[in-house]
N, CA, C and O atoms as CSV, one atom per row, in Angstrom:
chain,resi,resn,atom,element,x,y,z
A,1,MET,N,N,-8.891,19.890,21.329
A,1,MET,CA,C,-7.675,19.995,22.236
A,1,MET,C,C,-6.931,21.084,21.790
A,1,MET,O,O,-6.625,21.138,20.599
A,2,LYS,N,N,-6.546,22.085,22.674
A,2,LYS,CA,C,-6.312,23.321,22.280
A,2,LYS,C,C,-4.709,23.278,22.503
A,2,LYS,O,O,-4.360,22.911,23.625
A,3,ILE,N,N,-3.635,23.625,21.529
A,3,ILE,CA,C,-2.313,23.617,21.439
A,3,ILE,C,C,-1.898,24.904,21.732
A,3,ILE,O,O,-2.220,25.673,20.827
A,4,ASN,N,N,-1.138,25.593,22.907
A,4,ASN,CA,C,-0.810,26.569,23.092
A,4,ASN,C,C,0.584,27.016,22.488
A,4,ASN,O,O,1.311,26.086,22.136
A,5,LYS,N,N,1.084,28.357,22.309
A,5,LYS,CA,C,2.426,28.532,21.862
A,5,LYS,C,C,3.570,28.096,22.771
A,5,LYS,O,O,4.714,27.930,22.348
A,6,GLU,N,N,3.177,27.906,24.138
A,6,GLU,CA,C,4.194,27.256,24.695
A,6,GLU,C,C,4.658,25.829,24.764
A,6,GLU,O,O,5.756,25.403,25.124
A,7,THR,N,N,3.382,25.044,24.258
A,7,THR,CA,C,3.876,23.575,23.772
A,7,THR,C,C,4.437,23.530,22.784
A,7,THR,O,O,5.294,22.659,22.636
A,8,VAL,N,N,4.156,24.450,21.757
A,8,VAL,CA,C,4.967,24.345,20.235
A,8,VAL,C,C,6.309,24.657,20.601
A,8,VAL,O,O,7.169,23.909,20.137
A,9,GLU,N,N,6.749,25.780,21.474
A,9,GLU,CA,C,7.963,25.929,21.902
A,9,GLU,C,C,8.771,24.708,22.510
A,9,GLU,O,O,9.961,24.495,22.277
A,10,LYS,N,N,8.097,24.068,23.183
A,10,LYS,CA,C,8.473,22.959,24.088
A,10,LYS,C,C,8.728,21.767,23.118
A,10,LYS,O,O,9.757,21.098,23.210
A,11,VAL,N,N,7.846,21.538,22.264
A,11,VAL,CA,C,8.135,20.530,21.164
A,11,VAL,C,C,9.356,21.045,20.182
A,11,VAL,O,O,10.262,20.318,19.774
A,12,ALA,N,N,9.237,22.095,19.960
A,12,ALA,CA,C,10.385,22.527,18.746
A,12,ALA,C,C,11.888,22.467,19.595
A,12,ALA,O,O,12.950,22.208,19.028
A,13,HIS,N,N,11.771,22.739,20.962
A,13,HIS,CA,C,12.823,22.592,21.684
A,13,HIS,C,C,13.419,21.066,21.621
A,13,HIS,O,O,14.535,20.748,21.210
A,14,LEU,N,N,12.673,20.438,21.992
A,14,LEU,CA,C,13.139,19.063,22.068
A,14,LEU,C,C,13.561,18.410,20.804
A,14,LEU,O,O,14.531,17.656,20.727
A,15,ALA,N,N,12.675,18.782,19.675
A,15,ALA,CA,C,13.200,18.451,18.431
A,15,ALA,C,C,14.284,19.328,17.831
A,15,ALA,O,O,14.619,19.161,16.658
A,16,ARG,N,N,14.849,20.269,18.604
A,16,ARG,CA,C,15.985,20.977,18.155
A,16,ARG,C,C,15.695,21.834,17.024
A,16,ARG,O,O,16.586,22.015,16.194
A,17,LEU,N,N,14.524,22.406,16.879
A,17,LEU,CA,C,14.070,23.339,15.863
A,17,LEU,C,C,13.932,24.774,16.095
A,17,LEU,O,O,13.251,25.275,16.989
A,18,GLU,N,N,14.661,25.431,15.183
A,18,GLU,CA,C,14.344,26.934,15.644
A,18,GLU,C,C,12.926,27.280,14.856
A,18,GLU,O,O,12.686,26.789,13.753
A,19,VAL,N,N,12.046,28.140,15.510
A,19,VAL,CA,C,10.764,28.055,15.198
A,19,VAL,C,C,10.358,29.795,15.245
A,19,VAL,O,O,10.370,30.224,16.399
A,20,SER,N,N,10.090,30.593,14.428
A,20,SER,CA,C,9.794,31.896,14.688
A,20,SER,C,C,8.485,32.088,15.219
A,20,SER,O,O,7.632,31.206,15.120
A,21,GLU,N,N,8.256,33.245,15.809
A,21,GLU,CA,C,7.093,33.486,16.368
A,21,GLU,C,C,5.874,33.289,15.481
A,21,GLU,O,O,4.889,32.643,15.839
A,22,GLU,N,N,6.005,33.896,14.278
A,22,GLU,CA,C,4.908,33.546,13.433
A,22,GLU,C,C,4.425,32.082,13.159
A,22,GLU,O,O,3.259,31.740,12.961
A,23,GLU,N,N,5.706,31.158,13.186
A,23,GLU,CA,C,5.348,29.874,12.926
A,23,GLU,C,C,4.699,29.044,14.063
A,23,GLU,O,O,3.931,28.095,13.904
A,24,LYS,N,N,5.254,29.698,15.557
A,24,LYS,CA,C,4.831,29.222,16.568
A,24,LYS,C,C,3.274,29.373,16.744
A,24,LYS,O,O,2.645,28.477,17.308
A,25,ASP,N,N,2.657,30.484,16.273
A,25,ASP,CA,C,1.125,30.741,16.313
A,25,ASP,C,C,0.591,29.783,15.112
A,25,ASP,O,O,-0.313,28.986,15.365
A,26,MET,N,N,1.107,29.853,13.904
A,26,MET,CA,C,0.427,28.963,12.895
A,26,MET,C,C,0.546,27.455,13.242
A,26,MET,O,O,-0.379,26.685,12.984
A,27,PHE,N,N,1.787,27.011,13.876
A,27,PHE,CA,C,1.864,25.737,14.270
A,27,PHE,C,C,0.589,25.444,15.550
A,27,PHE,O,O,-0.291,24.594,15.406
A,28,ALA,N,N,0.678,26.045,16.382
A,28,ALA,CA,C,-0.203,25.818,17.335
A,28,ALA,C,C,-1.830,25.959,16.774
A,28,ALA,O,O,-2.610,25.195,17.342
A,29,HIS,N,N,-2.294,26.667,15.942
A,29,HIS,CA,C,-3.421,26.617,15.319
A,29,HIS,C,C,-3.750,25.303,14.582
A,29,HIS,O,O,-4.784,24.654,14.734
A,30,GLN,N,N,-2.772,25.019,13.799
A,30,GLN,CA,C,-2.723,23.932,12.967
A,30,GLN,C,C,-2.722,22.628,13.749
A,30,GLN,O,O,-3.532,21.831,13.277
A,31,LEU,N,N,-2.118,22.217,14.702
A,31,LEU,CA,C,-1.851,21.307,15.396
A,31,LEU,C,C,-3.088,21.177,16.591
A,31,LEU,O,O,-3.193,20.148,17.257
A,32,SER,N,N,-3.816,22.106,16.737
A,32,SER,CA,C,-4.796,22.142,17.491
A,32,SER,C,C,-6.249,21.718,16.620
A,32,SER,O,O,-7.225,21.239,17.199
A,33,ASP,N,N,-6.209,21.974,15.174
A,33,ASP,CA,C,-7.005,21.699,14.290
A,33,ASP,C,C,-7.007,20.013,14.092
A,33,ASP,O,O,-8.004,19.301,14.210
A,34,ILE,N,N,-5.690,19.576,13.774
A,34,ILE,CA,C,-5.443,18.258,13.602
A,34,ILE,C,C,-5.822,17.354,14.911
A,34,ILE,O,O,-6.272,16.216,14.782
A,35,LEU,N,N,-5.619,17.908,16.063
A,35,LEU,CA,C,-6.160,16.996,17.327
A,35,LEU,C,C,-7.537,16.939,17.472
A,35,LEU,O,O,-8.072,15.908,17.878
A,36,ASP,N,N,-8.299,18.136,17.127
A,36,ASP,CA,C,-9.595,18.255,17.008
A,36,ASP,C,C,-10.327,17.331,16.291
A,36,ASP,O,O,-11.280,16.689,16.731
A,37,HIS,N,N,-9.750,17.262,14.905
A,37,HIS,CA,C,-10.276,16.332,13.994
A,37,HIS,C,C,-10.101,15.117,14.496
A,37,HIS,O,O,-11.113,14.426,14.609
A,38,ALA,N,N,-8.667,14.499,14.962
A,38,ALA,CA,C,-8.714,13.073,15.426
A,38,ALA,C,C,-9.707,12.959,16.652
A,38,ALA,O,O,-10.231,11.848,16.741
A,39,GLU,N,N,-10.067,13.870,17.601
A,39,GLU,CA,C,-10.902,13.850,18.648
A,39,GLU,C,C,-12.338,13.435,18.188
A,39,GLU,O,O,-13.183,12.886,18.895
A,40,LYS,N,N,-12.455,13.778,16.942
A,40,LYS,CA,C,-14.014,13.493,16.228
A,40,LYS,C,C,-13.838,11.697,16.206
A,40,LYS,O,O,-14.893,11.063,16.219
A,41,LEU,N,N,-12.769,11.061,16.181
A,41,LEU,CA,C,-12.916,9.591,16.165
A,41,LEU,C,C,-13.588,8.847,17.416
A,41,LEU,O,O,-14.088,7.723,17.367
A,42,ASN,N,N,-13.521,9.572,18.409
A,42,ASN,CA,C,-13.949,9.234,19.710
A,42,ASN,C,C,-15.636,9.051,19.647
A,42,ASN,O,O,-16.172,8.322,20.482
A,43,GLU,N,N,-16.363,9.674,18.724
A,43,GLU,CA,C,-17.562,9.799,18.432
A,43,GLU,C,C,-17.997,8.508,17.762
A,43,GLU,O,O,-19.139,8.063,17.875
A,44,LEU,N,N,-17.022,7.921,17.051
A,44,LEU,CA,C,-17.541,6.754,16.056
A,44,LEU,C,C,-18.003,5.476,17.014
A,44,LEU,O,O,-17.317,5.110,17.969
A,45,ASP,N,N,-19.229,4.857,16.641
A,45,ASP,CA,C,-19.639,3.697,16.887
A,45,ASP,C,C,-18.778,2.626,16.728
A,45,ASP,O,O,-18.793,2.310,15.538
A,46,THR,N,N,-17.991,1.880,17.403
A,46,THR,CA,C,-17.180,0.898,17.159
A,46,THR,C,C,-17.534,-0.476,17.902
A,46,THR,O,O,-16.811,-1.470,17.966
A,47,GLU,N,N,-18.852,-0.298,18.468
A,47,GLU,CA,C,-19.370,-1.655,19.269
A,47,GLU,C,C,-19.289,-3.029,18.542
A,47,GLU,O,O,-18.903,-4.102,19.006
A,48,ASP,N,N,-19.851,-2.677,16.998
A,48,ASP,CA,C,-19.954,-4.004,16.393
A,48,ASP,C,C,-18.827,-4.492,15.525
A,48,ASP,O,O,-18.855,-5.493,14.810
A,49,ILE,N,N,-17.623,-3.473,15.718
A,49,ILE,CA,C,-16.431,-3.731,14.792
A,49,ILE,C,C,-15.421,-4.590,15.574
A,49,ILE,O,O,-15.165,-4.400,16.763
A,50,ALA,N,N,-14.847,-5.591,14.779
A,50,ALA,CA,C,-13.994,-6.708,15.427
A,50,ALA,C,C,-12.610,-5.930,15.573
A,50,ALA,O,O,-12.138,-5.318,14.615
A,51,PRO,N,N,-12.040,-5.977,16.698
A,51,PRO,CA,C,-10.563,-5.666,16.539
A,51,PRO,C,C,-9.761,-6.064,15.492
A,51,PRO,O,O,-9.883,-7.265,15.252
A,52,THR,N,N,-8.949,-5.451,14.755
A,52,THR,CA,C,-7.958,-6.051,13.736
A,52,THR,C,C,-6.590,-5.192,13.766
A,52,THR,O,O,-6.570,-3.980,13.984
A,53,ALA,N,N,-5.600,-5.882,13.548
A,53,ALA,CA,C,-4.228,-5.353,13.245
A,53,ALA,C,C,-3.778,-4.982,11.758
A,53,ALA,O,O,-2.829,-4.300,11.371
A,54,HIS,N,N,-4.777,-5.660,11.052
A,54,HIS,CA,C,-4.333,-5.337,9.579
A,54,HIS,C,C,-5.686,-5.316,9.065
A,54,HIS,O,O,-6.552,-5.884,9.730
A,55,ALA,N,N,-5.998,-4.736,7.965
A,55,ALA,CA,C,-7.277,-4.783,7.276
A,55,ALA,C,C,-7.278,-6.058,6.378
A,55,ALA,O,O,-8.314,-6.722,6.373
A,56,LEU,N,N,-6.371,-6.411,5.725
A,56,LEU,CA,C,-6.438,-7.744,5.061
A,56,LEU,C,C,-5.821,-8.476,5.421
A,56,LEU,O,O,-4.827,-8.161,6.075
A,57,PRO,N,N,-6.203,-10.101,5.096
A,57,PRO,CA,C,-5.793,-11.254,5.501
A,57,PRO,C,C,-4.364,-11.583,5.217
A,57,PRO,O,O,-4.214,-12.610,4.556
A,58,ILE,N,N,-3.303,-10.958,5.557
A,58,ILE,CA,C,-1.869,-11.146,5.088
A,58,ILE,C,C,-1.274,-12.146,5.925
A,58,ILE,O,O,-1.437,-12.128,7.145
A,59,LYS,N,N,-0.699,-12.880,5.429
A,59,LYS,CA,C,0.274,-13.831,6.177
A,59,LYS,C,C,1.827,-13.829,5.865
A,59,LYS,O,O,2.183,-13.928,4.691
A,60,ASN,N,N,2.616,-13.736,6.721
A,60,ASN,CA,C,4.228,-13.826,6.305
A,60,ASN,C,C,4.419,-15.133,5.468
A,60,ASN,O,O,3.813,-16.142,5.829
A,61,VAL,N,N,5.070,-15.160,4.587
A,61,VAL,CA,C,5.611,-16.116,3.717
A,61,VAL,C,C,7.356,-16.203,4.101
A,61,VAL,O,O,8.232,-15.357,3.923
A,62,PHE,N,N,7.420,-17.406,4.617
A,62,PHE,CA,C,8.807,-17.645,4.741
A,62,PHE,C,C,9.285,-18.613,3.978
A,62,PHE,O,O,8.493,-19.413,3.479
A,63,ARG,N,N,10.671,-18.722,3.743
A,63,ARG,CA,C,11.444,-19.702,2.907
A,63,ARG,C,C,12.108,-20.160,4.013
A,63,ARG,O,O,12.362,-19.726,5.136
A,64,LYS,N,N,12.379,-21.447,3.205
A,64,LYS,CA,C,13.079,-22.568,4.071
A,64,LYS,C,C,14.495,-22.012,4.584
A,64,LYS,O,O,15.212,-21.597,3.674
A,65,ASP,N,N,14.984,-21.935,5.786
A,65,ASP,CA,C,16.351,-21.601,6.198
A,65,ASP,C,C,17.231,-22.725,5.763
A,65,ASP,O,O,17.295,-23.798,6.364
A,66,GLU,N,N,17.927,-22.416,4.654
A,66,GLU,CA,C,19.071,-23.236,4.278
A,66,GLU,C,C,20.440,-22.688,4.076
A,66,GLU,O,O,20.564,-21.529,3.680
A,67,VAL,N,N,21.273,-23.288,4.270
A,67,VAL,CA,C,22.903,-23.034,4.137
A,67,VAL,C,C,22.869,-22.921,2.489
A,67,VAL,O,O,22.143,-23.619,1.781
A,68,ARG,N,N,23.575,-22.145,2.118
A,68,ARG,CA,C,23.941,-21.742,0.496
A,68,ARG,C,C,25.240,-21.293,0.204
A,68,ARG,O,O,25.960,-20.831,1.089
A,69,ASP,N,N,25.564,-21.383,-0.861
A,69,ASP,CA,C,27.127,-21.073,-1.158
A,69,ASP,C,C,26.856,-19.278,-1.187
A,69,ASP,O,O,25.836,-18.697,-1.558
A,70,SER,N,N,28.076,-18.710,-0.689
A,70,SER,CA,C,27.707,-17.193,-0.993
A,70,SER,C,C,28.665,-16.791,-2.196
A,70,SER,O,O,29.465,-17.590,-2.683
A,71,LEU,N,N,28.509,-15.449,-2.641
A,71,LEU,CA,C,29.431,-14.931,-3.685
A,71,LEU,C,C,30.870,-14.767,-2.991
A,71,LEU,O,O,30.942,-14.696,-1.764
A,72,ASP,N,N,32.017,-14.709,-3.803
A,72,ASP,CA,C,33.193,-14.510,-3.435
A,72,ASP,C,C,33.597,-13.434,-3.265
A,72,ASP,O,O,32.892,-12.612,-3.851
A,73,ARG,N,N,34.568,-12.922,-2.636
A,73,ARG,CA,C,34.709,-11.376,-2.206
A,73,ARG,C,C,34.842,-10.732,-3.694
A,73,ARG,O,O,34.325,-9.628,-3.869
A,74,GLU,N,N,35.326,-11.194,-4.477
A,74,GLU,CA,C,35.997,-10.499,-5.930
A,74,GLU,C,C,34.640,-10.275,-6.560
A,74,GLU,O,O,34.502,-9.224,-7.186
A,75,ALA,N,N,33.574,-11.149,-6.481
A,75,ALA,CA,C,32.318,-10.930,-7.259
A,75,ALA,C,C,31.339,-9.900,-6.514
A,75,ALA,O,O,30.371,-9.388,-7.075
A,76,VAL,N,N,31.687,-9.671,-5.258
A,76,VAL,CA,C,30.925,-8.857,-4.292
A,76,VAL,C,C,31.381,-7.475,-4.783
A,76,VAL,O,O,30.631,-6.585,-5.183
A,77,LEU,N,N,32.583,-7.429,-4.704
A,77,LEU,CA,C,33.428,-6.026,-4.849
A,77,LEU,C,C,33.430,-5.618,-6.396
A,77,LEU,O,O,33.740,-4.474,-6.729
A,78,ALA,N,N,33.094,-6.539,-7.274
A,78,ALA,CA,C,33.213,-6.222,-8.854
A,78,ALA,C,C,32.473,-4.721,-9.204
A,78,ALA,O,O,32.924,-3.941,-10.043
A,79,ASN,N,N,31.332,-4.493,-8.447
A,79,ASN,CA,C,30.728,-3.524,-9.016
A,79,ASN,C,C,30.761,-2.064,-7.963
A,79,ASN,O,O,30.049,-1.063,-8.043
A,80,ALA,N,N,31.795,-2.364,-7.039
A,80,ALA,CA,C,31.597,-1.186,-5.927
A,80,ALA,C,C,32.402,-0.065,-6.899
A,80,ALA,O,O,33.261,-0.286,-7.753
A,81,PRO,N,N,31.783,1.292,-6.437
A,81,PRO,CA,C,32.404,2.221,-7.100
A,81,PRO,C,C,33.663,2.659,-6.297
A,81,PRO,O,O,34.276,3.567,-6.859
A,82,GLU,N,N,34.174,2.255,-5.176
A,82,GLU,CA,C,35.426,2.460,-4.350
A,82,GLU,C,C,35.749,1.247,-3.535
A,82,GLU,O,O,34.856,0.723,-2.868
A,83,LYS,N,N,37.044,0.734,-3.545
A,83,LYS,CA,C,37.182,-0.354,-2.758
A,83,LYS,C,C,38.470,-0.356,-2.401
A,83,LYS,O,O,39.300,-0.133,-3.282
A,84,ASP,N,N,38.965,-0.637,-0.862
A,84,ASP,CA,C,40.128,-0.571,-0.635
A,84,ASP,C,C,40.431,-2.070,0.292
A,84,ASP,O,O,39.645,-2.456,1.158
A,85,GLU,N,N,41.475,-2.674,-0.005
A,85,GLU,CA,C,42.079,-3.567,0.745
A,85,GLU,C,C,41.002,-4.673,1.015
A,85,GLU,O,O,41.001,-5.279,2.087
A,86,GLY,N,N,40.006,-4.950,-0.057
A,86,GLY,CA,C,38.886,-5.933,-0.063
A,86,GLY,C,C,37.811,-5.549,0.644
A,86,GLY,O,O,36.954,-6.390,0.915
A,87,MET,N,N,37.698,-4.450,0.990
A,87,MET,CA,C,36.421,-3.811,1.497
A,87,MET,C,C,35.957,-2.637,0.678
A,87,MET,O,O,36.665,-1.969,-0.076
A,88,PHE,N,N,34.476,-2.448,0.963
A,88,PHE,CA,C,33.985,-1.326,0.407
A,88,PHE,C,C,34.575,-0.161,0.910
A,88,PHE,O,O,34.903,-0.204,2.096
A,89,LYS,N,N,34.804,0.953,0.238
A,89,LYS,CA,C,34.871,2.206,0.780
A,89,LYS,C,C,33.995,3.147,0.279
A,89,LYS,O,O,33.686,3.460,-0.871
A,90,VAL,N,N,33.529,3.681,1.774
A,90,VAL,CA,C,32.611,4.480,1.607
A,90,VAL,C,C,32.808,6.022,2.392
A,90,VAL,O,O,33.692,6.155,3.238
A,91,PRO,N,N,31.884,7.170,2.014
A,91,PRO,CA,C,32.263,8.412,2.507
A,91,PRO,C,C,32.208,8.291,3.968
A,91,PRO,O,O,31.236,7.690,4.425
A,92,GLN,N,N,33.025,8.727,4.722
A,92,GLN,CA,C,32.840,9.332,6.224
A,92,GLN,C,C,31.686,9.626,6.529
A,92,GLN,O,O,31.257,10.310,5.599
A,93,ILE,N,N,30.609,9.463,7.606
A,93,ILE,CA,C,29.665,10.073,8.133
A,93,ILE,C,C,29.679,10.676,9.233
A,93,ILE,O,O,28.875,11.576,9.480
A,94,VAL,N,N,30.451,10.341,9.939
A,94,VAL,CA,C,30.684,10.430,11.638
A,94,VAL,C,C,31.833,11.014,11.599
A,94,VAL,O,O,32.724,10.496,10.926
A,95,ASP,N,N,32.097,12.373,12.401
A,95,ASP,CA,C,33.125,13.097,12.484
A,95,ASP,C,C,33.718,12.189,13.816
A,95,ASP,O,O,34.790,12.491,14.341
């Protein structure tokens, strides 16, 4: 599959990335190579391969859902770097 410069520009715009003209050409070439490589997977014969969601037979291990005593507020806040009025104080991340 061939990726052109316009496709790179569109993806960069959607991702809100600033991409130079040189980078557009480079990414178009690299993405085309990646998609060509992925396209080769269509040539594999998977007729006798059973569908699978995971390569290993892993099962979830659940613990019994039971009510337990929780830590008291002072114990929880004991190692907090900053606290204020009985709550964790963290840096503001949203303006």
